[in-house]
C-alpha angles and dihedrals in degrees: 000000000000092000090050091052091048091052092049090048090051089050090054088055088058092058092127087062099054095181095052093042092053094044092049093049093045090050090049091053092050095047104072127061112278092256089067096044096080139066114022096013091054091044092056092046091049089051089054091048091050090053092059113094114250093242089070096051093097092057114112094238092052090049089050090057091046090052092049089056094056 
């Protein structure tokens, strides 16, 4: 789980590059076993998603992150 959190944190650091940030976070959520893809990891990824301006929410990378959070 620590590596997943570190990848999501790194994605948050890429917030100026919305596409890369979302793809990194979505990949981080898909990497660990399902038991580790809940709780804190989802909370951090949701925080990243909330930080993205609404006008970007139709972008494919943002939708990829949204799908990874389902």
